[in-house]
C-alpha positions in Angstrom: 28.9 1.4 -22.0 31.2 0.9 -25.0 33.7 -1.3 -23.1 30.8 -3.4 -21.7 29.3 -3.9 -25.1 32.7 -4.9 -26.5 33.0 -7.6 -23.8 29.4 -8.7 -24.5 30.1 -9.0 -28.2 32.8 -11.6 -27.5 30.4 -13.5 -25.2 27.6 -13.5 -27.8 30.0 -14.8 -30.4 31.1 -17.7 -28.3 27.6 -18.6 -26.9 25.8 -18.1 -30.3 23.3 -16.0 -28.5 21.4 -12.7 -29.1 20.3 -9.8 -26.8 16.6 -9.9 -25.9 14.0 -8.5 -23.5 14.3 -4.9 -22.4 17.9 -4.6 -23.5 16.9 -5.4 -27.1 14.2 -2.7 -26.9 16.8 -0.2 -25.6 19.2 -1.0 -28.4 16.4 -0.5 -30.9 15.9 3.0 -29.4 12.5 2.3 -28.1 13.2 2.9 -24.4 15.3 5.7 -23.1 17.3 4.1 -20.2 19.4 0.9 -20.4 18.1 -1.8 -18.1 20.4 -3.0 -15.3 20.3 -6.5 -16.6 20.9 -7.4 -20.3 19.1 -10.7 -21.0 21.0 -12.9 -23.5 19.2 -15.8 -25.1 21.9 -18.5 -25.6 22.1 -22.0 -27.0 24.1 -23.1 -23.9 23.7 -22.6 -20.2 25.9 -19.9 -18.5 26.0 -18.1 -15.2 25.3 -14.3 -15.0 28.3 -12.1 -15.5 29.0 -8.5 -14.5 30.1 -6.2 -17.4 30.8 -3.0 -15.5 27.8 -0.9 -16.6 25.3 -3.7 -16.6 24.9 -7.4 -15.7 24.4 -10.1 -18.4 21.8 -12.8 -17.5 21.6 -15.8 -19.8 18.5 -17.7 -20.7 18.8 -21.1 -22.4 16.4 -21.8 -25.3 16.1 -25.3 -26.6 16.7 -25.9 -30.3 13.7 -25.3 -32.5 12.5 -22.2 -30.6 12.4 -19.0 -32.7 15.5 -16.9 -32.6 14.6 -14.0 -34.9 17.2 -11.2 -34.6 19.0 -8.6 -36.5 22.5 -7.2 -36.4 22.7 -3.7 -34.9 25.7 -1.3 -34.8 25.9 -0.3 -31.1 28.7 2.1 -30.4 30.9 0.5 -32.9 30.1 -3.1 -31.9 28.0 -5.3 -34.2 25.6 -7.1 -31.9 22.8 -9.7 -32.6 19.6 -8.2 -31.2 16.1 -9.7 -31.1 13.5 -8.1 -33.3 10.9 -6.2 -31.4 8.3 -9.0 -31.8 10.9 -11.6 -30.8 11.9 -9.6 -27.7 8.2 -9.2 -26.6 7.6 -13.0 -27.1 10.7 -13.8 -25.1 9.5 -11.6 -22.3 6.2 -13.4 -22.3 7.8 -16.8 -22.4 10.9 -16.8 -20.2 10.3 -17.7 -16.5 13.9 -17.5 -15.4 14.1 -13.8 -16.2 10.4 -13.1 -15.8 9.3 -9.6 -16.8 7.0 -7.9 -14.2 3.4 -7.2 -15.0 3.6 -3.4 -15.4 6.6 -3.6 -17.7 4.9 -6.1 -20.0 1.8 -3.8 -20.0 3.8 -0.7 -20.9 5.6 -2.5 -23.7 2.6 -4.2 -25.3 0.6 -0.9 -25.0 3.2 1.5 -26.4 5.6 -0.3 -28.8 5.3 -0.9 -32.5 4.6 -4.6 -33.5 2.5 -6.8 -35.7 0.0 -8.9 -33.7 0.0 -11.6 -36.3 3.8 -11.8 -36.1 3.6 -12.0 -32.3 1.2 -14.9 -32.5 3.3 -16.7 -35.1 6.4 -16.5 -32.9 4.5 -17.3 -29.6 2.9 -20.4 -31.2 6.4 -21.9 -31.6 6.9 -21.6 -27.8 3.8 -23.6 -26.8 0.1 -23.3 -26.5 -0.1 -21.3 -23.3 2.5 -18.8 -24.5 0.5 -18.3 -27.7 -2.7 -17.6 -25.7 -0.9 -15.2 -23.4 0.7 -13.3 -26.2 -2.6 -12.9 -28.0 -4.3 -11.7 -24.8 -1.6 -9.0 -24.4 -2.1 -7.8 -28.0 -5.9 -7.6 -27.7 -5.6 -6.0 -24.3 -3.4 -3.3 -25.8 -5.9 -2.7 -28.6 -3.9 -4.3 -31.3 -5.3 -6.4 -34.2 -8.8 -7.7 -34.3 -10.4 -10.2 -31.9 -12.3 -11.9 -34.7 -9.0 -12.8 -36.4 -6.6 -13.3 -33.4 -9.0 -15.5 -31.4 -9.5 -18.1 -34.2 -8.0 -21.6 -33.7 -7.9 -21.9 -30.0 -9.5 -24.8 -28.1 -11.0 -24.7 -24.6 -7.9 -25.8 -22.7 -7.7 -23.4 -19.7 -4.6 -21.4 -19.0 -3.4 -19.3 -16.1 -1.3 -16.5 -17.6 0.4 -15.4 -14.3 0.5 -18.4 -12.0 2.8 -16.6 -9.5 0.5 -13.5 -9.3 -0.9 -13.3 -5.8 -3.7 -10.8 -6.4 -7.2 -11.4 -7.6 -7.4 -13.1 -11.0 -10.4 -13.0 -13.3 -11.7 -15.3 -16.1 -11.5 -14.5 -19.8 -13.9 -16.8 -21.6 -12.8 -16.3 -25.2 -9.3 -17.5 -24.4 -10.3 -19.7 -21.4 -7.7 -18.1 -19.2 -7.2 -16.3 -15.9 -5.7 -12.8 -15.9 -4.9 -10.2 -13.1 -7.7 -8.0 -12.0 -5.4 -4.9 -12.3 -5.6 -5.3 -16.2 -9.2 -4.1 -16.2 -7.7 -0.6 -16.5 -5.0 0.4 -19.0 -4.0 3.5 -17.0 -1.2 1.8 -15.1 0.6 1.1 -18.4 0.8 4.6 -19.9 -1.6 7.5 -20.6 -1.1 7.6 -24.3 -0.2 5.0 -27.0 3.0 5.8 -28.7 3.0 3.6 -31.9 -0.5 2.2 -32.2 -2.0 3.8 -35.3 -4.1 0.9 -36.3 -7.0 1.2 -33.8 -6.8 4.9 -32.6 -10.5 5.2 -32.1 -10.5 2.1 -30.0 -7.6 3.3 -27.9 -9.3 6.6 -27.3 -12.4 4.8 -26.0 -10.3 2.5 -23.9 -8.7 5.5 -22.2 -12.0 7.2 -21.6 -12.6 7.4 -17.8 -16.3 6.5 -18.0 -15.5 3.4 -20.1 -12.7 2.4 -17.7 -15.2 2.6 -14.8 -17.8 0.6 -16.7 -15.2 -2.2 -17.5 -14.2 -2.3 -13.9 -17.8 -2.6 -12.8 -18.5 -5.4 -15.3 -15.1 -7.0 -14.8 -14.6 -7.0 -18.6 -11.5 -6.6 -20.7 -12.9 -5.4 -24.1 -11.1 -6.5 -27.2 -11.1 -4.5 -30.5 -13.0 -6.0 -33.4 -14.9 -8.4 -31.2 -18.2 -9.1 -33.0 -19.6 -11.7 -30.5 -23.1 -11.1 -29.4 -22.4 -10.7 -25.6 -19.5 -8.3 -26.2 -21.4 -6.1 -28.6 -24.3 -6.0 -26.2 -22.0 -4.8 -23.4 -20.6 -2.1 -25.6 -24.1 -1.0 -26.7 -25.2 -0.9 -23.0 -22.2 1.4 -22.2 -23.0 3.7 -25.1 -26.6 3.9 -24.2 -25.8 4.8 -20.6 -23.2 7.3 -21.7 -25.7 9.0 -24.0 -28.1 9.4 -21.1 -25.3 10.8 -18.9 -24.2 13.3 -21.6 -27.8 14.4 -22.4 -28.5 15.0 -18.7 -25.3 16.8 -17.9 -23.7 18.2 -21.0 -26.1 18.2 -24.0 -24.5 21.3 -25.5 -21.0 19.8 -25.8 -22.6 16.5 -27.1 -24.3 18.3 -30.0 -21.3 20.4 -30.8 -19.0 17.4 -31.1 -21.6 15.5 -33.1 -21.7 18.3 -35.7 -18.3 20.0 -35.7 -15.2 18.5 -37.5 -13.2 16.1 -35.5 -10.1 18.3 -35.7 -11.9 20.8 -33.4 -12.7 18.3 -30.7 -9.3 18.8 -28.9 -10.6 22.2 -27.7 -13.3 20.5 -25.5 -12.5 19.8 -21.9 -15.1 17.0 -22.0 -13.9 15.3 -25.2 -16.0 12.4 -26.1 -14.7 9.2 -27.8 -15.2 9.0 -31.6 -16.6 5.5 -31.4 -19.3 6.8 -29.0 -20.1 9.8 -31.3 -20.4 7.4 -34.3 -22.7 5.2 -32.4 -24.9 8.1 -31.4 -25.1 9.2 -35.1 -26.6 5.8 -36.1 -28.7 5.3 -33.0 -32.3 4.7 -34.1 -33.9 6.3 -31.0 -31.8 9.4 -31.0 -32.8 12.3 -30.8 -36.4 11.2 -30.0 -35.1 9.9 -26.6 -34.0 13.4 -25.7 -36.3 15.7 -27.7 -36.9 18.2 -24.9 -33.2 18.6 -24.1 -32.2 18.9 -27.7 -34.9 21.6 -28.3 -33.6 23.6 -25.3 -30.0 23.4 -26.6 -31.1 24.5 -30.1 -33.0 27.5 -28.6 -29.8 28.5 -26.7 -27.7 28.2 -29.8 -30.0 30.2 -32.0 -30.1 32.9 -29.3 -26.3 33.3 -29.3 -24.4 35.8 -31.4 -22.1 33.1 -32.9 -22.8 32.0 -36.4 -21.1 28.7 -35.7 -23.8 27.9 -33.1 -26.5 28.8 -35.5 -25.1 26.4 -38.0 -25.0 23.6 -35.4 -28.6 24.2 -34.6 -29.7 23.8 -38.2 -27.2 21.1 -39.4 -29.2 18.1 -38.2 -31.2 17.5 -41.2 -28.2 17.5 -43.5 -26.3 15.0 -41.3 -29.3 12.8 -40.5 -28.6 13.2 -36.8 -31.9 14.8 -36.0 -35.3 14.5 -37.6 -36.5 17.8 -39.0 -35.3 20.0 -36.2 -35.8 23.0 -38.5 -39.1 24.8 -39.1 -40.9 21.8 -40.5 -41.2 19.9 -37.1 -41.1 22.4 -34.3 -39.7 25.5 -35.9 -42.3 27.6 -34.2 -40.9 26.6 -30.8 -37.5 28.0 -31.9 -38.7 31.3 -33.0 
């Protein structure tokens, strides 16, 4: 690898280029294995060249396109390497060295980046690239739809014109996207660097929510306050509440009342956004009074003080309405 990087350093110096795409992410230490092809963004056209341990492919960028990079010490060689945001935007933009759908999904889902920075760089590469980059950010649960969707007109865009599978319509961006993106699970099971919208990511990975999105053919975006999208989210929460009351009311009540740090012990762990919605639902618990009463009786009959506390905690947290002796306490005795 060292000898190959030494040769690459000389080429970069003569071509005034920088390393981008997956090779840049590898040199930043964000992926474990080096890619077989190192993509070099250059100011002149060059043929691919083999450098022993990897192959260098060159992508020509016209003057005026963003070239944000930093100098990294890679095994003793000082190399110009794209910033993470620049590498991601280059991967979205470049057709000659096009990144496959699953790789893009994994990168946008798991890597650290600023969505506003992604949009700023993408906008300098054209309107369709800007829309595509914003879609990837929102799909991965980054940023807020109310902010990132501003400023776009209604010109339609096809994000993946070469994709041969079914493509669906996304109305807010006026764009087509692959049906496979209805689920985030082909990308990765857990986000690695997304600390901004952790509750949203938890909901996005929840199996029942994934199934609902597939059924409705809907890619939900974080921070989307439009009426239709809020209504769809409300419909899912209402249906999920009915499901949990019918099949697992005890776990539901426990997770509503116990500290969040204890929720990891539950096999049926419920998303925090769903629990928050239940806490503020105007028709709960009246919509499930008989089931809640039965669970309270069961908890009060146990020999665990923790369960007694849950049975009587409702008044304090405003989750239930007088589920102590004042309303139907005689039923619990």
